[in-house]
C-alpha positions, 0 to 999 in steps of 0.5 A: 527150684527152677525159678531160683536158678536164674536168681543164682546165676544172676547173683554169680554174674553180679559178684563176678562183675564186682570182682572183675571191677575190683581186680581192674581197679587194683591193676590200675592202682598198682600200675600207677604206683609202679610208674611213680617209682620208675619216674623217680628212678628216671629222675635220678638217672637223668640227673647223673647224665647231666653231670656228663652232658652239662646243665642245658643238655641235662635239663633237656634230657630230664624233660624228655625222659621225664615225659616218657610216661606221657608220650607212651601213654599218648601213643597207646591211647591213640592206638586204641582210639581213646582220644579223650583220655589222650587229650586229658592226660596231655592237658593234665601233664601241662597243668601239673608241671606249671602249677603243681610241680613249679608251685610246690618247688617255689613254695618249699624253696622259699620256705627253705631259703627264707634268709636268702634272695631266690633269683633266677634267669628271667630269659629262660622263663621268657623263652619257655613262656613264649613257646607255651603261649604259641601252643595255647594259641594253636589249641584255642584256634580250633576251639574258637572255630567250633564256636564260630559256626556251630550250625554246620557241624560236619563242615566245622569238624572237618575244618577243625581237623584240618586246622589242627593238623596245620597248627601241629606242623607249626608247633613241631617247627617251633619246637625244633627251633626252640631246641636249636635255640637252647643247644646252639645259638643261645645256650649261654642263657641256659647255663648255670651261674658260676657259683652254682657250677663250683659246688656240683656233686660228682656222678655216681654211675657212668654215662652209658650205664645211665642210658642203659638203665633208662632204656630198660625202665622205658620198656617197663614204663610202656608195659605199665602204661598199657595196663593204665590205658586199658583199665582207667575207664572201668576203674574210674567207674569203680572208684566213683570218680570221673574219667576227666579227673583220673586222666587230668589229675591222677595220671599226671601226678604219677607220671610227673613224679620225676619232675616233681622230685627233681624240681623240688630238690633243686629249689630247696638247694636254691638252684631255681634255674634248674627247677625252671628248666625242668618244670617249664621245659617239660610243660613246653615240650608236652605243649609243642611236641607231644601234643602236635606229635599225637595229632601227626601220628593220628593223621598218619593212622587215619585217626581224627585227633585234633587240638580241640581240648574243650572249653573248660580244659583250654580255659584252665590251661590259659589261666595256668599259663597266665599265672605262671607268666606273672609269677616269673616276670621279675626274676625273683621268687618267694614262697607266696608265689608257689602257694598261689600256683599250688592253690590254683592247681587245687581249685582246678582239681576240684573242678574236674573232680565234680565233673560228670565226664 
């Protein structure tokens, strides 16, 4: 009997650990579903706000509130010093907006308007693309610096950290100028064409009611995001997938549900300027605002958050931005462009699915 007791306790411990892992996986899954539903409601509320603020401010509010999940997740992960999850989730959000959200929108928009010429204002796309290229440059400099001097690791780590903090300040300045450009000096570039302004729908709820609901939903998103950060590593082991795939692919798909739904709807309605404002605006905001803000907050907290996202991750981001630039360079759209962006996202997804980290 005495020799059997350790086996019994060991079995109870194993079963208990399995039950805990299952509960953790369920917690993450339900939290992600809750975030997806809240993101859809946030998309609806920001659309209502756009009726009162105009398309330019409305698009900025949509991008900002649509990125609330990413921003909250980033701050929580930073507070827990889970830098890899923070970097993965922010990178995944940019990739999701550029390839998945924009690609799906152009695909369904093209299929729904086969007999119409889908056009958009290339000036909007060019400005957002320039901002994205600046963000890419600031992320590539620390990465290339690490490869330039791999022997002196301690010196390189310090140099990468200092360079990242300097580049983050530059990116935040660029974002402020980008917002000022949108709202003040060149806001005429970001307005709707007259024929699209005439058939606008009416708001369903008031401005302050929309803001009130947004505040309440942001609080709930913060609670669910805490569960996500706490359970994602253990759940990835339970599901048999890498943390990079969970953070780069799964989290952004749920977090970008707001942009995804709104962007596709506007593309089907042949309102590609709003679609680009949502997808590109969100990607640019993550790249030159949320990412450098995370570095700055980590700097204040004494956490070594830098802009070195890794070779494969940065290369994926670079190719995503280049593909987007070529897709939007002529001011016209059709479904084949959306299909290329979407298939590129699938290829990158499998890359991280087979990853061991």
